[in-house]
LUMPA-590214 format. One record per residue (C-alpha): residue in three letters; x, y, z. Coordinates in steps of 0.05 Angstrom, whole numbers, plus 32768, in hexadecimal, padded with zeros to 4 digits. Each point is the difference from the previous one (the first is absolute). Layout:
LUMPA-590214
(atom ALA, (X, Y, Z))
...
***
This chain:
LUMPA-590214
(atom UNK, (81A6, 88C3, 8925))
(atom UNK, (7FCE, 7FE6, 7FD0))
(atom UNK, (7FFB, 801C, 7FB4))
(atom UNK, (7FC4, 801C, 7FF3))
(atom UNK, (7FD5, 7FF0, 7FC3))
(atom UNK, (8034, 8017, 7FBC))
(atom UNK, (7FE4, 801A, 7FBE))
(atom UNK, (8045, 8008, 7FD5))
(atom UNK, (7FE9, 8039, 7FDE))
(atom UNK, (8032, 8001, 7FCF))
(atom UNK, (8013, 7FC5, 7FD9))
(atom UNK, (8013, 7FDC, 7FC0))
(atom UNK, (7FF1, 7FC9, 7FDD))
(atom UNK, (8023, 7FF0, 7FAC))
(atom UNK, (7FEC, 7FCD, 7FD2))
(atom UNK, (8043, 7FF7, 7FD6))
(atom UNK, (7FE2, 7FD9, 7FD4))
(atom UNK, (7FBF, 8021, 7FF1))
(atom UNK, (8013, 8050, 8005))
(atom UNK, (8035, 802E, 7FEF))
(atom UNK, (802F, 801E, 8034))
(atom UNK, (8036, 8027, 7FD6))
(atom UNK, (801D, 801E, 8040))
(atom UNK, (8004, 7FB4, 801C))
(atom UNK, (802E, 7FEE, 7FCA))
(atom UNK, (8039, 8038, 8018))
(atom UNK, (8038, 7FDD, 8020))
(atom UNK, (7FFE, 8022, 804A))
(atom UNK, (7FB6, 7FDD, 8004))
(atom UNK, (801D, 7FC3, 7FF0))
(atom UNK, (7FFD, 7FE2, 8047))
(atom UNK, (7FAB, 8013, 8006))
(atom UNK, (7FFA, 7FF6, 7FBA))
(atom UNK, (7FD8, 7FB1, 8000))
(atom UNK, (7FBE, 7FFC, 8000))
(atom UNK, (7FE2, 8009, 8046))
(atom UNK, (7FBE, 7FE6, 8014))
(atom UNK, (7FC9, 8004, 8036))
(atom UNK, (801A, 7FC4, 8016))
(atom UNK, (804B, 8019, 800C))
(atom UNK, (7FE4, 8040, 8028))
(atom UNK, (7FDB, 7FD6, 802E))
(atom UNK, (803D, 7FDA, 8008))
(atom UNK, (802A, 8037, 8012))
(atom UNK, (7FCA, 8020, 8029))
(atom UNK, (7FF2, 7FC2, 8035))
(atom UNK, (801B, 8026, 8040))
(atom UNK, (7FD3, 803B, 7FED))
(atom UNK, (7FB6, 7FF4, 8008))
(atom UNK, (7FF3, 8010, 7FAC))
(atom UNK, (7FAE, 8004, 8001))
(atom UNK, (8003, 802E, 7FBD))
(atom UNK, (8027, 8025, 7FD1))
(atom UNK, (7FFE, 803B, 7FCD))
(atom UNK, (8017, 7FF0, 7FBF))
(atom UNK, (802B, 8044, 7FDF))
(atom UNK, (8015, 7FFC, 7FB7))
(atom UNK, (803E, 7FE2, 7FF1))
(atom UNK, (801D, 8021, 7FD1))
(atom UNK, (7FE0, 7FD2, 7FC7))
(atom UNK, (800E, 8020, 7FB5))
(atom UNK, (7FD0, 8039, 7FED))
(atom UNK, (7FD9, 7FCA, 7FD9))
(atom UNK, (7FF7, 7FD5, 8032))
(atom UNK, (7FDA, 802B, 8037))
(atom UNK, (7FB8, 7FE3, 7FEF))
(atom UNK, (801E, 7FBA, 7FF9))
(atom UNK, (8029, 7FFF, 803C))
(atom UNK, (7FBB, 8012, 8029))
(atom UNK, (7FDD, 7FC8, 7FE7))
(atom UNK, (8032, 7FCC, 800A))
(atom UNK, (8003, 801E, 8048))
(atom UNK, (7FB1, 7FFB, 800B))
(atom UNK, (8001, 7FB3, 7FEA))
(atom UNK, (8044, 7FFA, 802E))
(atom UNK, (7FCD, 801A, 8034))
(atom UNK, (7FC3, 7FD5, 7FEA))
(atom UNK, (802C, 7FC1, 800A))
(atom UNK, (802E, 801D, 803D))
(atom UNK, (7FD5, 802D, 802C))
(atom UNK, (8039, 8035, 7FF4))
(atom UNK, (800C, 8035, 7FEC))
(atom UNK, (7FC2, 8024, 801D))
(atom UNK, (8005, 8042, 7FD6))
(atom UNK, (8023, 801A, 7FC5))
(atom UNK, (8020, 8042, 7FEB))
(atom UNK, (7FFF, 7FF3, 7FC0))
(atom UNK, (802D, 8022, 7FC2))
(atom UNK, (7FEF, 8041, 7FDA))
(atom UNK, (802D, 8031, 7FE4))
(atom UNK, (7FD8, 8043, 8011))
(atom UNK, (8022, 8028, 7FCA))
(atom UNK, (7FE8, 7FC7, 7FCC))
(atom UNK, (7FCC, 8025, 7FC7))
(atom UNK, (7FD3, 7FCA, 8016))
(atom UNK, (7FFE, 7FFF, 8045))
(atom UNK, (7FB7, 8010, 8013))
(atom UNK, (7FEF, 7FB2, 7FD5))
(atom UNK, (803F, 7FE7, 8020))
(atom UNK, (7FE6, 800D, 8048))
(atom UNK, (7FB5, 7FF9, 7FF7))
(atom UNK, (8011, 7FB9, 7FE2))
(atom UNK, (8039, 7FE9, 803E))
(atom UNK, (7FC7, 8025, 8033))
(atom UNK, (7FCE, 7FD2, 7FE2))
(atom UNK, (8030, 7FB7, 8015))
(atom UNK, (7FF4, 7FDD, 8048))
(atom UNK, (802F, 801D, 8032))
(atom UNK, (8018, 8036, 7FE1))
(atom UNK, (8003, 803A, 8028))
(atom UNK, (8030, 8031, 7FEE))
(atom UNK, (8033, 8013, 7FCD))
(atom UNK, (805A, 8001, 8002))
(atom UNK, (801B, 802D, 7FCC))
(atom UNK, (8050, 7FF5, 8015))
(atom UNK, (8012, 804B, 7FEB))
(atom UNK, (8046, 7FFC, 8023))
(atom UNK, (8026, 8049, 7FDB))
(atom UNK, (8041, 8014, 801D))
(atom UNK, (8038, 802A, 7FEF))
(atom UNK, (8029, 7FCC, 7FF0))
(atom UNK, (7FEB, 7FDA, 7FC0))
(atom UNK, (801B, 7FC1, 8015))
(atom UNK, (7FD5, 7FF9, 8032))
(atom UNK, (7FC2, 8016, 7FD0))
(atom UNK, (7FC3, 7FDE, 7FF6))
(atom UNK, (7FEF, 8032, 7FD3))
(atom UNK, (8026, 8048, 7FE4))
(atom UNK, (7FCD, 802B, 802A))
(atom UNK, (7FD8, 8009, 803F))
(atom UNK, (7FB7, 7FE7, 7FE7))
(atom UNK, (7FEA, 8021, 803B))
(atom UNK, (7FFF, 8043, 7FE2))
(atom UNK, (7FEC, 7FE4, 7FC5))
(atom UNK, (7FBA, 801A, 7FE6))
(atom UNK, (7FE5, 7FC2, 7FD5))
(atom UNK, (801D, 7FD6, 803F))
(atom UNK, (7FDC, 8028, 8033))
(atom UNK, (7FB5, 7FFB, 7FCF))
(atom UNK, (8010, 7FB5, 8012))
(atom UNK, (800B, 8007, 8046))
(atom UNK, (7FBA, 8026, 8007))
(atom UNK, (7FE2, 7FC9, 7FDB))
(atom UNK, (800A, 7FD6, 803D))
(atom UNK, (7FC1, 801A, 8023))
(atom UNK, (7FD0, 7FEB, 7FCC))
(atom UNK, (800C, 7FBE, 8006))
(atom UNK, (8011, 7FFC, 804E))
(atom UNK, (803F, 7FEE, 7FF8))
(atom UNK, (8043, 800F, 8031))
(atom UNK, (8045, 8017, 7FE3))
(atom UNK, (8043, 7FDA, 8019))
(atom UNK, (8039, 8032, 7FFD))
(atom UNK, (8045, 7FE6, 7FF2))
(atom UNK, (802E, 8037, 7FF0))
(atom UNK, (8038, 8028, 8024))
(atom UNK, (7FFD, 803D, 8030))
(atom UNK, (800C, 8031, 7FC6))
(atom UNK, (7FC5, 7FE9, 7FEB))
(atom UNK, (7FD0, 800A, 803F))
(atom UNK, (7FF9, 8045, 7FF1))
(atom UNK, (7FD6, 7FF6, 7FBE))
(atom UNK, (7FE5, 7FC9, 801D))
(atom UNK, (7FEA, 8035, 803F))
(atom UNK, (7FE3, 8022, 7FCD))
(atom UNK, (7FD0, 7FCF, 7FE0))
(atom UNK, (7FEE, 7FE7, 803D))
(atom UNK, (7FE7, 8038, 801B))
(atom UNK, (7FD3, 800A, 7FB8))
(atom UNK, (7FDC, 7FC3, 8008))
(atom UNK, (7FF6, 7FE8, 8053))
(atom UNK, (7FCC, 7FD3, 7FE4))
(atom UNK, (8033, 7FCF, 7FEC))
(atom UNK, (802A, 7FD4, 8032))
(atom UNK, (804D, 8006, 7FFB))
(atom UNK, (802A, 7FCA, 801B))
(atom UNK, (804E, 801B, 7FFB))
(atom UNK, (802C, 7FB6, 7FFE))
(atom UNK, (8046, 7FF9, 801F))
(atom UNK, (7FF7, 8032, 8030))
(atom UNK, (8003, 8034, 7FC6))
(atom UNK, (804C, 7FEC, 7FF2))
(atom UNK, (802D, 802B, 802B))
(atom UNK, (803E, 7FEA, 7FF3))
(atom UNK, (8040, 8027, 8018))
(atom UNK, (8014, 802B, 7FCC))
(atom UNK, (7FC0, 8006, 7FD8))
(atom UNK, (7FE2, 803F, 8024))
(atom UNK, (7FF0, 7FEC, 8050))
(atom UNK, (7FE5, 804A, 7FFA))
(atom UNK, (7FDA, 7FF6, 7FC4))
(atom UNK, (7FE6, 7FBA, 801E))
(atom UNK, (7FE9, 8029, 804B))
(atom UNK, (7FDF, 8035, 7FDB))
(atom UNK, (7FD2, 7FCD, 7FCE))
(atom UNK, (7FF3, 7FCE, 8038))
(atom UNK, (7FEB, 8033, 8031))
(atom UNK, (7FD8, 802B, 7FC7))
(atom UNK, (7FDC, 7FB6, 7FF4))
(atom UNK, (7FF6, 7FEE, 8048))
(atom UNK, (7FD6, 803B, 8005))
(atom UNK, (7FCE, 7FE6, 7FCE))
(atom UNK, (7FCC, 7FD0, 801B))
(atom UNK, (7FFD, 7FCE, 7FBE))
(atom UNK, (8047, 7FF6, 8005))
(atom UNK, (8026, 7FCA, 8022))
(atom UNK, (8046, 7FDC, 7FF9))
(atom UNK, (8023, 7FC2, 8008))
(atom UNK, (8038, 7FDD, 802B))
(atom UNK, (8021, 7FDD, 7FC8))
(atom UNK, (803E, 8006, 7FD0))
(atom UNK, (802E, 800A, 8036))
(atom UNK, (8035, 7FE2, 7FE9))
(atom UNK, (8008, 803E, 7FC9))
(atom UNK, (800F, 802D, 803D))
(atom UNK, (803A, 7FE7, 800D))
(atom UNK, (802C, 7FBC, 7FE6))
(atom UNK, (8014, 7FC8, 8024))
(atom UNK, (7FBE, 7FFD, 8020))
(atom UNK, (7FFF, 8024, 803C))
(atom UNK, (7FCA, 800D, 8035))
(atom UNK, (8027, 803C, 8022))
(atom UNK, (8007, 8026, 7FC1))
(atom UNK, (7FB2, 8007, 7FF8))
(atom UNK, (7FEA, 8002, 8047))
(atom UNK, (7FF8, 8046, 7FFF))
(atom UNK, (7FD9, 8002, 7FBA))
(atom UNK, (7FCD, 7FD4, 801F))
(atom UNK, (7FF4, 801F, 8038))
(atom UNK, (8000, 8049, 7FE0))
(atom UNK, (7FC9, 7FDF, 7FC9))
(atom UNK, (7FD9, 7FE4, 8038))
(atom UNK, (8000, 804B, 802D))
(atom UNK, (7FE8, 801E, 7FBD))
(atom UNK, (7FCF, 7FCD, 7FE8))
(atom UNK, (7FEF, 7FE5, 803D))
(atom UNK, (7FF2, 7FAF, 800D))
(atom UNK, (7FB7, 8000, 7FD5))
(atom UNK, (8023, 8013, 7FC2))
(atom UNK, (803C, 7FDE, 7FF9))
(atom UNK, (8008, 7FB3, 7FEB))
(atom UNK, (802D, 7FD0, 8006))
(atom UNK, (8016, 7FD9, 7FC3))
(atom UNK, (8037, 7FD1, 7FE3))
(atom UNK, (8008, 801A, 7FB7))
(atom UNK, (800C, 7FB4, 7FF5))
(atom UNK, (8029, 7FE4, 7FD9))
(atom UNK, (801D, 8043, 7FEC))
(atom UNK, (801D, 8012, 8042))
(atom UNK, (8023, 7FB3, 8004))
(atom UNK, (8035, 8030, 7FDE))
(atom UNK, (8016, 8019, 8044))
(atom UNK, (7FEA, 7FCF, 8035))
(atom UNK, (7FD0, 7FBB, 8010))
(atom UNK, (7FB1, 8011, 8005))
(atom UNK, (800D, 7FED, 804A))
(atom UNK, (8036, 8036, 8015))
(atom UNK, (7FD7, 8035, 7FD3))
(atom UNK, (7FC1, 7FEB, 802A))
(atom UNK, (8030, 7FFE, 8047))
(atom UNK, (8022, 803E, 7FEF))
(atom UNK, (7FB2, 8024, 7FFB))
(atom UNK, (7FE5, 7FD7, 803E))
(atom UNK, (803F, 8015, 8027))
(atom UNK, (7FF9, 8052, 7FEA))
(atom UNK, (7FB3, 7FF8, 8016))
(atom UNK, (8008, 7FD2, 8042))
(atom UNK, (7FF2, 8039, 8037))
(atom UNK, (7FB8, 8016, 7FD4))
(atom UNK, (7FC1, 7FE5, 8024))
(atom UNK, (7FE5, 7FB7, 7FE6))
(atom UNK, (7FC4, 8032, 7FE3))
(atom UNK, (802F, 8029, 7FD5))
(atom UNK, (802C, 7FC4, 7FEE))
(atom UNK, (7FC2, 7FD6, 7FE8))
(atom UNK, (7FF0, 8043, 7FD3))
(atom UNK, (8047, 8006, 7FEA))
(atom UNK, (7FFB, 7FB1, 7FE8))
(atom UNK, (7FC7, 7FFD, 7FE7))
(atom UNK, (7FC2, 8026, 8011))
(atom UNK, (8014, 803A, 7FDB))
(atom UNK, (8012, 7FDE, 7FBE))
(atom UNK, (7FC0, 7FD7, 800A))
(atom UNK, (7FD9, 8049, 8004))
(atom UNK, (8024, 8028, 7FCE))
(atom UNK, (8005, 7FCD, 7FCB))
(atom UNK, (7FB7, 7FED, 8008))
(atom UNK, (8009, 7FB0, 8012))
(atom UNK, (7FC7, 7FF7, 8028))
(atom UNK, (8023, 7FD0, 8027))
(atom UNK, (7FEA, 7FEF, 8046))
(atom UNK, (803C, 8015, 8033))
***
C-alpha cells in the first residue's frame, strides 16, 4: 500500500542553546532533552513521505514565545520546514491583545497554543485552576478571531466542558484538540466522551491522532485502537489529522513505531480517506497551501 503524502500536524523543534525550556530540565524528560532539528526529524521520518509540518509551541519559557517564533521562521527559511507555526501566547496575560497582534504579524503563524493543563491531582497541573472557565482567559480566546488565529487545545478531559462552552461562543475560531483529548484511563473517560462528542458537533473543531503513548504504557496500539476508531466516528475523516508529537512521543516509542500504529489502525480506510487523514486535512485546517 503506497503511503500518502504526510503533513505532520504536530511537530516540536527545540534549540537548547538559544531558548529556555524549563520542562526539559526535569529528570523524566532527559531522554528527549537534547536539541531537536529539522534534520533530526526528516531523518526519523525518512520512510513516511513527509511533505510538510506544523510546529506547535514547544513549551519554551513564557518570556521566549516571540523569540521562538522568530527562530522557527529562520529555520523554515533555511530548511523549508515548518510550513506553519502555532505560537505561544498566554491568553490570560494582561497584554494579550498586543501579544496576539505581534505574533499574528510574523510569517507562518497560523494559530496559538496556550497549554492549559489542569487536573484534580495537583502533581499533574500546569496551572492551579482551570483556565477554560477563567474570565480573563476567555476574553483572550475571543480575541483570536480578530487576528484570524486558530487555537490548539492541550488539556485534560475535565476541561473539555469549558472548551465546549468557549468554542460555542466563538464559532469563527478554529479549534484543534491535541492528542486525542488525552483519554487517559482513570482520568474520566465519561467526561472525555461527553466532551469530544459535543466538540465534534461543532464544524470548526478538529482533532489529532497523536500522543497515544499517554493512553497506555508501554506503547501498545491495541490499547488505543478503540479510542482512535471512536474519534474518527465522531469527527469523520475530514477533521482528524495524523501527527507525530515528536520528539515528545519518543518517550513512548520510535517514530516508525508511532506512525506504524496509526497506519495499521487506518489501513481499512479508502485511499481518499487516508490522503485526508495523513496530509490533506492538516494542509486545509492549518492553511498551508501545499499542492497535495
